C-alpha positions as YAML, in Angstrom:
chain: A
units: angstrom
residues:
- id: 1
  name: MET
  ca: [110.96, 82.24, 206.76]
- id: 2
  name: SER
  ca: [110.91, 78.79, 208.35]
- id: 3
  name: THR
  ca: [113.03, 75.58, 206.75]
- id: 4
  name: ILE
  ca: [109.64, 73.98, 205.96]
- id: 5
  name: SER
  ca: [108.34, 77.04, 204.03]
- id: 6
  name: VAL
  ca: [111.32, 77.19, 202.07]
- id: 7
  name: TRP
  ca: [111.60, 73.28, 201.50]
- id: 8
  name: LEU
  ca: [107.82, 73.33, 200.31]
- id: 9
  name: ALA
  ca: [108.71, 76.47, 197.82]
- id: 10
  name: GLY
  ca: [111.60, 74.57, 196.42]
- id: 11
  name: VAL
  ca: [109.42, 71.16, 196.22]
- id: 12
  name: SER
  ca: [106.70, 73.12, 194.31]
- id: 13
  name: VAL
  ca: [109.52, 74.93, 191.98]
- id: 14
  name: VAL
  ca: [110.50, 71.35, 191.02]
- id: 15
  name: PHE
  ca: [107.28, 69.88, 190.49]
- id: 16
  name: LEU
  ca: [106.13, 73.37, 188.32]
- id: 17
  name: VAL
  ca: [109.40, 72.92, 186.10]
- id: 18
  name: GLY
  ca: [109.09, 69.31, 185.95]
- id: 19
  name: GLY
  ca: [105.52, 69.43, 184.43]
- id: 20
  name: PHE
  ca: [106.25, 72.24, 182.01]
- id: 21
  name: ALA
  ca: [109.30, 70.00, 180.55]
- id: 22
  name: CYS
  ca: [107.15, 67.40, 180.09]
- id: 23
  name: TRP
  ca: [104.28, 69.22, 178.65]
- id: 24
  name: ALA
  ca: [106.79, 70.83, 176.08]
- id: 25
  name: ILE
  ca: [108.40, 67.53, 175.24]
- id: 26
  name: GLU
  ca: [105.10, 66.04, 174.76]
- id: 27
  name: SER
  ca: [103.76, 68.70, 172.67]
- id: 28
  name: CYS
  ca: [106.91, 69.25, 170.48]
- id: 29
  name: LYS
  ca: [107.07, 65.36, 169.87]
- id: 30
  name: ASN
  ca: [105.98, 64.21, 166.05]
- id: 31
  name: ASN
  ca: [103.50, 61.66, 166.98]
- id: 32
  name: TRP
  ca: [100.78, 59.95, 164.68]
- id: 33
  name: ARG
  ca: [98.16, 62.52, 165.22]
- id: 34
  name: ASN
  ca: [100.17, 65.42, 164.05]
- id: 35
  name: ARG
  ca: [101.43, 63.72, 160.88]
- id: 36
  name: ILE
  ca: [97.92, 62.34, 159.15]
- id: 37
  name: THR
  ca: [96.91, 64.46, 156.23]
- id: 38
  name: VAL
  ca: [93.78, 65.11, 154.15]
- id: 39
  name: GLU
  ca: [95.09, 62.65, 151.40]
- id: 40
  name: ASP
  ca: [95.65, 60.01, 154.24]
- id: 41
  name: LEU
  ca: [92.11, 59.96, 155.10]
- id: 42
  name: GLU
  ca: [90.84, 60.38, 151.53]
- id: 43
  name: GLU
  ca: [92.93, 57.23, 150.72]
- id: 44
  name: LEU
  ca: [91.27, 55.22, 153.75]
- id: 45
  name: GLY
  ca: [87.69, 56.75, 152.27]
- id: 46
  name: ARG
  ca: [88.74, 55.13, 148.71]
- id: 47
  name: LEU
  ca: [90.13, 51.72, 150.26]
- id: 48
  name: PHE
  ca: [86.81, 51.45, 152.07]
- id: 49
  name: GLU
  ca: [84.51, 52.24, 149.11]
- id: 50
  name: GLN
  ca: [85.68, 49.03, 147.18]
- id: 51
  name: GLU
  ca: [83.60, 46.26, 147.40]
- id: 52
  name: GLY
  ca: [85.06, 43.39, 149.70]
- id: 53
  name: SER
  ca: [86.55, 45.68, 152.34]
- id: 54
  name: PHE
  ca: [85.71, 45.14, 156.01]
- id: 55
  name: ILE
  ca: [86.07, 46.69, 159.59]
- id: 56
  name: GLY
  ca: [87.27, 44.47, 162.31]
- id: 57
  name: PHE
  ca: [86.81, 45.02, 165.91]
- id: 58
  name: ASN
  ca: [89.68, 44.39, 168.94]
- id: 59
  name: ASP
  ca: [88.84, 42.13, 172.08]
- id: 60
  name: ARG
  ca: [87.46, 45.81, 173.69]
- id: 61
  name: GLY
  ca: [84.77, 46.07, 170.77]
- id: 62
  name: GLU
  ca: [86.66, 49.22, 169.35]
- id: 63
  name: LYS
  ca: [86.66, 49.41, 165.61]
- id: 64
  name: PHE
  ca: [89.85, 49.33, 163.41]
- id: 65
  name: LEU
  ca: [90.95, 49.14, 159.69]
- id: 66
  name: VAL
  ca: [91.32, 45.38, 158.76]
- id: 67
  name: GLY
  ca: [91.39, 45.85, 154.67]
- id: 68
  name: PHE
  ca: [90.38, 43.39, 152.37]
- id: 69
  name: THR
  ca: [89.40, 39.71, 152.30]
- id: 70
  name: LYS
  ca: [92.03, 37.21, 151.25]
- id: 71
  name: ASP
  ca: [89.93, 36.03, 148.10]
- id: 72
  name: LYS
  ca: [90.63, 39.17, 146.32]
...
Protein backbone atom coordinates (compact mmCIF):
# COMPACT_ATOMS: atom_id res chain seq x y z
CA MET A 1 0.00 0.00 0.00
CA SER A 2 1.15 3.45 -0.71
CA THR A 3 1.72 6.13 1.90
CA ILE A 4 -1.33 8.12 0.75
CA SER A 5 -3.72 5.18 1.18
CA VAL A 6 -2.34 4.46 4.66
CA TRP A 7 -2.77 8.13 5.57
CA LEU A 8 -6.35 8.18 4.22
CA ALA A 9 -7.19 4.99 6.13
CA GLY A 10 -5.82 6.55 9.33
CA VAL A 11 -7.81 9.75 8.84
CA SER A 12 -10.95 7.70 8.17
CA VAL A 13 -10.48 5.73 11.39
CA VAL A 14 -9.98 8.96 13.36
CA PHE A 15 -13.22 10.41 11.96
CA LEU A 16 -15.15 7.20 12.64
CA VAL A 17 -13.90 6.96 16.23
CA GLY A 18 -14.53 10.67 16.80
CA GLY A 19 -18.04 10.43 15.39
CA PHE A 20 -18.83 7.44 17.57
CA ALA A 21 -17.47 9.21 20.66
CA CYS A 22 -19.59 12.32 19.95
CA TRP A 23 -22.69 10.17 19.44
CA ALA A 24 -22.05 8.23 22.67
CA ILE A 25 -21.54 11.39 24.71
CA GLU A 26 -24.66 13.07 23.29
CA SER A 27 -26.88 10.01 23.75
CA CYS A 28 -25.76 9.51 27.36
CA LYS A 29 -26.16 13.17 28.29
CA ASN A 30 -29.09 13.77 30.64
CA ASN A 31 -30.77 16.62 28.81
CA TRP A 32 -34.24 18.09 29.48
CA ARG A 33 -35.93 16.05 26.76
CA ASN A 34 -35.06 12.85 28.60
CA ARG A 35 -36.31 14.18 31.96
CA ILE A 36 -39.86 15.27 31.02
CA THR A 37 -42.45 13.06 32.69
CA VAL A 38 -46.18 12.53 32.21
CA GLU A 39 -46.74 14.35 35.50
CA ASP A 40 -44.93 17.40 34.12
CA LEU A 41 -47.18 17.46 31.07
CA GLU A 42 -50.30 17.05 33.22
CA GLU A 43 -49.20 19.96 35.43
CA LEU A 44 -48.73 22.17 32.37
CA GLY A 45 -52.22 21.21 31.24
CA ARG A 46 -53.65 22.14 34.64
CA LEU A 47 -51.88 25.51 34.58
CA PHE A 48 -53.40 26.46 31.27
CA GLU A 49 -56.90 25.27 32.15
CA GLN A 50 -57.14 28.10 34.69
CA GLU A 51 -58.59 31.38 33.55
CA GLY A 52 -56.07 34.16 32.99
CA SER A 53 -53.20 32.04 31.71
CA PHE A 54 -51.63 32.92 28.39
CA ILE A 55 -49.04 31.83 25.86
CA GLY A 56 -46.39 34.20 24.53
CA PHE A 57 -44.40 34.34 21.35
CA ASN A 58 -40.69 35.00 20.91
CA ASP A 59 -39.13 37.20 18.21
CA ARG A 60 -39.20 34.27 15.73
CA GLY A 61 -42.94 33.71 16.24
CA GLU A 62 -42.54 30.47 18.21
CA LYS A 63 -44.98 29.79 21.05
CA PHE A 64 -43.67 29.46 24.59
CA LEU A 65 -45.05 29.13 28.09
CA VAL A 66 -45.56 32.46 29.82
CA GLY A 67 -47.92 31.81 32.72
CA PHE A 68 -50.38 34.17 34.32
CA THR A 69 -50.94 37.89 34.25
CA LYS A 70 -49.69 39.88 37.23
CA ASP A 71 -53.15 40.93 38.41
CA LYS A 72 -53.92 37.42 39.71
